C-alpha positions in Angstrom: 113.5 36.1 141.6 116.7 35.6 143.0 116.7 36.6 146.6 119.4 37.9 149.0 119.8 35.5 151.8 119.6 32.2 150.1 122.4 33.5 147.5 124.5 34.5 150.4 124.4 31.3 151.7 124.9 29.5 148.6 127.9 31.8 148.2 129.4 30.9 151.3 128.7 27.2 150.7 130.8 27.8 147.0 133.6 29.8 148.5 134.0 27.3 151.7 134.1 24.2 149.1 137.0 25.8 147.3 139.0 26.7 150.5 138.5 22.8 151.2 140.0 21.8 147.8 142.8 23.6 148.3 143.4 22.5 152.2 143.1 18.8 151.4 146.2 19.2 148.9 148.2 19.9 152.5 146.1 17.6 154.3 146.8 14.6 152.5 150.6 14.8 153.0 150.1 15.0 156.4 147.7 12.0 156.8 145.0 14.4 158.3 142.0 12.8 157.0 140.3 9.4 156.6 138.9 7.8 153.7 137.8 4.2 155.2 134.3 4.8 154.8 132.7 3.3 151.9 130.2 4.9 149.6 130.3 2.9 146.9 126.2 2.3 146.9 125.5 6.3 147.2 124.7 9.1 145.3 127.6 11.5 144.5 125.7 13.8 146.8 125.3 11.1 149.7 128.9 10.1 149.1 130.0 13.4 149.7 127.8 14.0 152.4 129.0 10.9 154.4 132.9 11.8 153.8 132.3 15.5 155.3 130.5 14.0 158.2 133.4 11.5 158.6 135.9 14.4 158.6 134.0 17.0 160.0 136.1 17.3 163.2 139.5 17.4 161.2 138.7 20.2 158.7 139.2 23.8 159.6 136.2 26.0 160.4 136.5 28.3 157.3 136.3 25.0 155.0 134.0 23.0 156.5 129.9 22.8 156.7 128.2 24.8 159.7 127.1 21.3 161.3 128.3 18.0 160.7 124.5 16.6 160.2 121.7 17.9 159.1 120.2 19.9 156.1 123.2 22.4 156.5 126.0 19.5 156.0 123.8 18.1 153.0 123.1 21.3 151.0 127.1 21.6 151.6 127.7 18.3 150.4 125.2 18.7 147.2 127.6 21.4 146.0 130.5 19.9 147.0 129.8 16.9 144.2 129.0 19.3 141.7 131.7 21.5 142.3 134.1 18.4 141.9 133.0 17.1 139.0 131.9 20.4 137.2 135.1 22.3 137.4 138.0 19.9 137.3 139.4 16.9 135.1 141.3 14.0 137.0 145.2 13.3 135.6 146.4 10.1 136.1 148.7 9.9 138.7 150.4 7.4 141.3 148.2 8.8 144.2 145.9 6.1 143.1 148.2 3.1 143.9 149.2 4.5 147.0 145.6 4.8 147.7 145.1 1.3 147.4 148.0 0.2 149.0 147.0 2.1 152.2 143.6 0.8 152.4 141.4 3.1 151.0 138.6 0.8 149.2 136.0 3.3 148.6 136.1 3.8 144.7 133.4 6.4 144.6 133.9 9.2 142.2 133.7 12.0 145.6 136.5 9.9 147.2 139.0 9.6 144.2 138.4 13.4 143.3 139.4 14.4 147.0 142.3 11.9 147.3 143.7 13.3 144.1 143.3 16.6 144.7 147.0 17.9 144.3 146.5 16.5 140.5 143.2 17.9 139.9 143.3 20.6 137.0 141.0 23.0 135.8 138.2 21.3 133.3 138.8 22.6 129.9 135.7 23.5 128.3 134.7 23.4 124.5 132.5 24.8 121.9 129.2 22.4 123.1 129.7 23.8 127.0 129.8 27.3 125.5 126.5 26.3 123.4 124.5 24.9 126.7 125.7 27.7 128.8 124.1 30.1 126.1 120.7 27.9 125.8 121.1 27.8 130.1 120.8 32.0 129.9 118.3 32.0 127.1 115.7 29.7 129.7 116.6 31.9 132.5 115.8 35.1 131.0 112.9 33.8 129.4 111.5 32.8 132.8 112.3 35.9 134.3 110.2 37.5 131.4 107.8 35.0 131.9 107.5 35.7 136.0 107.4 39.6 135.5 104.4 39.3 132.5 106.6 40.7 129.6 107.0 37.6 127.7 109.7 37.3 124.8 109.4 36.0 121.2 112.7 34.6 120.2 113.9 37.5 118.6 113.5 39.9 121.6 115.3 37.4 123.7 118.4 37.2 121.2 118.4 40.9 121.2 118.4 41.2 124.9 121.1 38.4 125.2 123.4 39.6 122.6 123.3 43.7 124.4 126.7 44.0 125.4 125.1 45.9 128.5 123.5 43.1 129.5 125.1 40.1 128.4 127.0 40.4 131.8 124.2 40.5 133.9 122.3 37.6 132.2 125.0 35.5 133.1 125.6 36.6 136.5 121.9 35.9 137.3 121.9 32.8 135.5 124.6 31.8 137.6 123.2 32.7 140.6 120.2 30.5 139.8 122.4 27.5 138.8 124.3 28.1 142.0 121.3 27.6 144.4 120.1 24.7 142.4 123.3 23.0 142.6 122.9 23.7 146.3 119.3 21.8 146.0 121.6 18.5 145.0 119.9 19.0 141.4 122.3 17.9 138.2 124.8 20.6 136.8 127.6 20.9 134.1 130.4 22.1 132.6 128.1 24.7 131.2 127.9 26.6 134.7 131.4 26.7 134.6 131.3 28.2 131.1 128.7 31.1 133.0 131.2 31.5 135.9 134.6 32.2 133.2 132.6 34.9 131.6 132.6 37.3 134.4 134.9 36.0 137.0 137.8 35.3 134.1 139.7 37.8 131.9 139.1 37.7 127.8 142.1 36.1 127.6 141.2 33.3 129.7 142.7 33.8 133.1 140.8 34.1 136.3 140.7 37.7 137.1 142.9 37.9 140.6 141.2 38.4 143.9 137.7 38.3 142.4 134.9 37.3 145.2 131.1 36.8 143.9 128.9 38.6 146.2 125.2 38.2 146.2 125.1 42.0 146.1 126.6 42.0 142.6 124.0 39.4 141.4 121.3 41.1 142.6 122.3 44.4 141.3 122.6 42.5 137.9 119.1 41.0 138.2 117.8 44.2 139.1 118.9 46.0 136.0 117.6 42.6 133.8 114.0 43.5 135.5 114.4 47.0 134.6 115.3 46.3 130.7 112.3 43.8 130.4 109.7 46.3 132.1 110.9 48.5 129.6 109.7 46.4 126.8 106.2 46.8 125.5 103.7 44.7 127.3 102.8 41.8 125.5 99.5 41.6 123.0 
């Protein structure tokens, strides 16, 4: 079961990461950031942590981890590394040659994404990503049912997931669970972005203006799922 305080922390990290990427676009032009540190032999999460620690004092308070060291930095870095790869595609640009000329020798994917922040494009999703999102939903809802002592066979699970009244709730709760996993440094993929777009984008395929996900919305969705599962007959 998802808990309020953990969700609040994870959503704050998500929002700060999004603000950070927007701020970096302008900061690159003003040469406010440093890319000299080498992360080539590090994991993506540790590379992000190294970059954040190195640049912490240059970052606006609303765009950076709460601390320049320790668990707060690492959890932010874990999500940032995932956010860059899951949500964006790199586009070829002259900024790579500029990066080389200015002596930034680090070739890690995190530095490459951040250096090219103005040229990142929202990731294009395909049918495979949508299918994997469906599998993620099924796994999470099945796990929730098991936790409540109301295990679902496949027909019952499909019936619940295709219920229009609960499909959005399942996407919200599953996304919340994945958000916590990403802050813990566990792997994720474009299927997580596919879940996000099921409740944060319009049916026409555009981001909802002013949308901001809150812990209360995820927990309310979880409670509706719990109520629906509890109303099902006991197994056996």
